[in-house]
Backbone as CSV, one residue per row, in Angstrom:
resi,resn,N_x,N_y,N_z,CA_x,CA_y,CA_z,C_x,C_y,C_z
1,UNK,0.844,-1.176,0.000,0.000,0.000,0.000,0.882,1.230,0.000
2,UNK,0.400,2.242,-0.582,1.201,3.451,-0.701,0.618,4.636,0.065
3,UNK,-0.315,4.377,0.987,-0.934,5.496,1.697,-1.093,5.247,3.196
4,UNK,-0.333,4.309,3.740,-0.296,4.049,5.184,-1.639,3.724,5.809
5,UNK,-2.545,3.135,5.048,-3.807,2.678,5.621,-4.307,1.483,4.821
6,UNK,-5.261,0.783,5.362,-5.803,-0.385,4.686,-6.750,-0.016,3.559
7,UNK,-7.246,-1.031,2.894,-8.231,-0.819,1.840,-9.498,-1.576,2.209
8,UNK,-10.520,-1.429,1.436,-11.776,-2.143,1.654,-11.828,-3.403,0.795
9,UNK,-10.765,-4.181,0.834,-10.694,-5.387,0.018,-10.113,-5.135,-1.363
10,UNK,-9.741,-3.918,-1.622,-9.152,-3.568,-2.914,-7.647,-3.824,-2.887
11,UNK,-7.065,-3.869,-4.055,-5.625,-4.025,-4.170,-5.043,-2.687,-4.597
12,UNK,-4.017,-2.270,-3.897,-3.374,-0.996,-4.199,-1.993,-1.271,-4.773
13,UNK,-1.762,-0.848,-6.010,-0.482,-1.036,-6.675,-0.018,0.285,-7.261
14,UNK,1.287,0.446,-7.304,1.838,1.577,-8.032,1.790,1.250,-9.523
15,UNK,1.677,2.242,-10.368,1.575,2.013,-11.815,2.677,1.117,-12.377
16,UNK,3.952,1.313,-11.976,4.986,0.433,-12.537,4.759,-1.050,-12.214
17,UNK,4.149,-1.348,-11.067,3.895,-2.730,-10.687,2.752,-3.366,-11.462
18,UNK,1.950,-2.559,-12.096,0.802,-3.063,-12.846,1.073,-3.131,-14.343
19,UNK,2.029,-2.377,-14.825,2.293,-2.330,-16.266,2.685,-3.692,-16.836
20,UNK,3.607,-4.394,-16.176,4.076,-5.682,-16.721,2.939,-6.697,-16.863
21,UNK,2.160,-6.941,-15.814,1.068,-7.925,-15.997,0.087,-7.519,-17.093
22,UNK,-0.252,-6.256,-17.165,-1.218,-5.834,-18.183,-0.662,-5.980,-19.590
23,UNK,0.614,-5.773,-19.749,1.220,-5.893,-21.073,1.449,-7.345,-21.485
24,UNK,1.525,-8.253,-20.531,1.817,-9.645,-20.874,0.563,-10.517,-20.972
25,UNK,-0.580,-10.031,-20.530,-1.809,-10.809,-20.637,-2.231,-10.941,-22.100
26,UNK,-2.702,-12.102,-22.471,-3.200,-12.355,-23.816,-4.720,-12.170,-23.790
27,UNK,-5.182,-11.043,-24.280,-6.610,-10.723,-24.204,-7.479,-11.712,-24.976
28,UNK,-6.920,-12.367,-25.991,-7.682,-13.373,-26.736,-8.016,-14.593,-25.886
29,UNK,-7.277,-14.780,-24.794,-7.533,-15.923,-23.903,-8.465,-15.555,-22.752
30,UNK,-8.980,-14.337,-22.735,-9.932,-13.859,-21.728,-9.416,-14.039,-20.299
31,UNK,-8.306,-13.392,-19.978,-7.707,-13.572,-18.643,-8.584,-13.006,-17.533
32,UNK,-8.432,-13.579,-16.361,-9.090,-13.086,-15.154,-8.033,-12.973,-14.056
33,UNK,-8.309,-12.147,-13.087,-7.431,-12.007,-11.923,-8.135,-12.653,-10.746
34,UNK,-7.454,-13.575,-10.091,-8.017,-14.288,-8.950,-7.215,-13.897,-7.724
35,UNK,-7.899,-13.527,-6.655,-7.224,-13.118,-5.430,-7.618,-14.037,-4.296
36,UNK,-6.664,-14.330,-3.449,-6.899,-15.156,-2.281,-5.585,-15.723,-1.790
37,UNK,-5.601,-16.342,-0.637,-4.349,-16.930,-0.169,-4.160,-18.302,-0.822
38,UNK,-2.931,-18.774,-0.829,-2.576,-19.996,-1.544,-3.435,-21.180,-1.113
39,UNK,-3.657,-21.332,0.184,-4.423,-22.476,0.677,-5.840,-22.477,0.111
40,UNK,-6.493,-21.349,0.096,-7.860,-21.286,-0.440,-7.885,-21.495,-1.946
41,UNK,-6.899,-20.956,-2.642,-6.879,-21.096,-4.093,-6.539,-22.510,-4.544
42,UNK,-5.695,-23.191,-3.780,-5.280,-24.541,-4.160,-6.208,-25.619,-3.608
43,UNK,-7.041,-25.263,-2.629,-7.902,-26.257,-1.984,-9.201,-26.334,-2.596
Protein backbone atom coordinates (compact mmCIF):
# COMPACT_ATOMS: atom_id res chain seq x y z
CA UNK A 1 0.00 0.00 0.00
CA UNK A 2 1.20 3.45 -0.70
CA UNK A 3 -0.93 5.50 1.70
CA UNK A 4 -0.30 4.05 5.18
CA UNK A 5 -3.81 2.68 5.62
CA UNK A 6 -5.80 -0.38 4.69
CA UNK A 7 -8.23 -0.82 1.84
CA UNK A 8 -11.78 -2.14 1.65
CA UNK A 9 -10.69 -5.39 0.02
CA UNK A 10 -9.15 -3.57 -2.91
CA UNK A 11 -5.62 -4.03 -4.17
CA UNK A 12 -3.37 -1.00 -4.20
CA UNK A 13 -0.48 -1.04 -6.68
CA UNK A 14 1.84 1.58 -8.03
CA UNK A 15 1.58 2.01 -11.82
CA UNK A 16 4.99 0.43 -12.54
CA UNK A 17 3.89 -2.73 -10.69
CA UNK A 18 0.80 -3.06 -12.85
CA UNK A 19 2.29 -2.33 -16.27
CA UNK A 20 4.08 -5.68 -16.72
CA UNK A 21 1.07 -7.93 -16.00
CA UNK A 22 -1.22 -5.83 -18.18
CA UNK A 23 1.22 -5.89 -21.07
CA UNK A 24 1.82 -9.64 -20.87
CA UNK A 25 -1.81 -10.81 -20.64
CA UNK A 26 -3.20 -12.36 -23.82
CA UNK A 27 -6.61 -10.72 -24.20
CA UNK A 28 -7.68 -13.37 -26.74
CA UNK A 29 -7.53 -15.92 -23.90
CA UNK A 30 -9.93 -13.86 -21.73
CA UNK A 31 -7.71 -13.57 -18.64
CA UNK A 32 -9.09 -13.09 -15.15
CA UNK A 33 -7.43 -12.01 -11.92
CA UNK A 34 -8.02 -14.29 -8.95
CA UNK A 35 -7.22 -13.12 -5.43
CA UNK A 36 -6.90 -15.16 -2.28
CA UNK A 37 -4.35 -16.93 -0.17
CA UNK A 38 -2.58 -20.00 -1.54
CA UNK A 39 -4.42 -22.48 0.68
CA UNK A 40 -7.86 -21.29 -0.44
CA UNK A 41 -6.88 -21.10 -4.09
CA UNK A 42 -5.28 -24.54 -4.16
CA UNK A 43 -7.90 -26.26 -1.98
